[in-house]
N, C-alpha and C positions, 0 to 999 in steps of 0.2 A: 679450159684445158689445164690439167695439172702439170706441174713442173716435176720432172724426174731428177733426183739428186744422186750423186755418188759420194762415197766416203770422203769426209773432210770438207765437203761443200757447205757453205752457209748462205742463207737467204733471208731477206727481210720478210716479216709476216704482216705487221700492222701498218707500216708506212706505205707499202704498195697495195694494201687492201684496206682503204679508208673505211672506218666504221666497224672493222672486225673486232668483235667483243668476246665471243665465245668460240672455241674450237673443240672438235672431237679428235683426239689422237688415237687412231685405230692401229692395233698391232696384230700381226698374223704370222703364222708359220705352219709348216708341215713337218712330220717326223718320219724318218726312214724306218722301214721294218728291220728289226734286228732280233737276234735270238736270246736276248736277255730276259724276255718274258714279262717284264713290268711295263705298264703303260707310262707314257710321258705325261708330266703335269708341269707345264710352263706357267710362270707367274709374272705378271707385270707389276712393277713397283715404281714409285715416284719419290725422289729426294728433292725437297725444296730447300735450296741452300743460299746462304748469305754471301757477301763479298769475299769471305775467307774460304769459300769452297766447301764449307761444312754446314750441316743442319744446325739450326739454333736449339732445337729440342726434339724429343721423340715424336711430337705431333706433326712435325714437318716431314715425316716418313709415312707415305700413303701406300698401303698394300692390302692384301685380302682380309687382314684382321683390323684394319683401320682405313675404311673406304673413303673418308671425307676429311679434308683439312678443316679446322675450326672456322676459318674465314669463308668456307664454302667456295673457295677459288679453284680447288682441285678436287674432283670426285672420280673415284675408280668405280666403274659400273659393275664390277664383280668378277669372281674367279671362274674361268672356263677350264674345267679339269681335263678336257680331252683334246681340244684344238681341232675337233672334227669339222668338216665342211668348209665351204668357201667363205671368203670375206674376213672381216675382223674377228680375231679370237678373243681379244680383250680390248677395252677402250677406256680412255681417260678423258674426262671433260674438264677443260680449263676456261675459267672466266677471267680474262686479263684485268678487268676492272676491279676485281676483288683480291688480286694477289697483294699480300702485305708489302709495304715499301722496303722491308728489310730482307726480302727475297729477291735475289738477283738472277737465279738460274733454277730451272725446273728440269732435272735429269730424269729421263724415262728409261727404265732398265727392265730386263727380263732375265729370270733365273729358272733353272730346272730344279723342281722340288725333289729332294732326296736323291740328287744326282749321283753322289758317290756310292751310296748303298745300292743303287739300281744299276750302276755301271753306265751312266748316261752322260753325254756331253753335247756341245753344240756342233760337233762334227757329224752328229746324227740328225741334225735339224736342217731342213731345206726351206726354200721359198720364204724366208723371214722378211718381213717388211714393216714399215711404219708409214702411215699417211696422216695428213692433217686435213680436216674437213671443216668448213665454215658451218657451225651449228645452225645458224639462222636460215641458210638456204640450201644446205646439204651439198654444196659444191666442194669437190676435192681441190685443195690448193696445191698440195705437193705430195710426192711419194718418194720414199727412199727404200730401195730393195737392197738388203744386206747380202750381196753376192760373194762376200769374202769367204775364203775357206777357213773354217774354224776346226779345231781338233779337240783338245782337252778342256777347253773353256766350259765352265758351268754357269757363267753369268755374263751378260752383255749390257753395255750401255748402248742402247739403240740410238738415242738422240738427246739433245739438250735444247730447250727453249730458254733464251736468255734476254735480259733487258739491256738495251744499249741506247743512250740518249733518249730515254723515255719511250722507246719503241721496242717491240718484241721481235726477236730473230730466231731462226731455226738453224741448228747445226747437226749435220749428219755425222754422228760419231763412230758407231760400229766398233767399239773397243771391247775386247774380251778379258775376262778374269778367271783364274782358277780359284776355287774356294767358295763358289756360290754366293748366296745372299750374305753370308757372314763377311766375306771379303768386300763386297760392295758397301755394307754397313760401316765397316772400319774405314773404308776409303772416304766416306762422307761424314765421319766423325761420330758415329753411333757406337755405343758400347753394347756388345752382345754376349 
């Protein structure tokens, strides 16, 4: 039975799930119908950061144009441009055993592509969630439904997986940003 989290909650992943090596982080959402005319294209991205809260280099930023970290520890399964249908819209596979030792945190974010030009924001997105699944047996470990009311935000940090005392933990973040992917990149130390 999966554990349901709320914003701000943290939970141990590897200590309470001995032998957990690989997880699938599934992300999903629905979009409200609106009269703007343009389709929504939400994009998951991953920032692999060191103890200073910043990426060490551009390769620590995983997104639709860089689907795999050189260590093969984080793999983005690809861009879903519509978000149609039930289940996960995009997914990230994380192999804890391959995460470089200089990475302390894996931040999982979602942005709305071309949000400003299309007049879109997370106030028009519903049923957003993130779930963590054990890749080995397909069991859902936890789920975090982002029930917060967002309005003008065009980028969200859904969650963070972080290393603590050689174990991995999950933090339900749910923080929004204006400024889309550019704002997130600057937050994590990338020049855009």
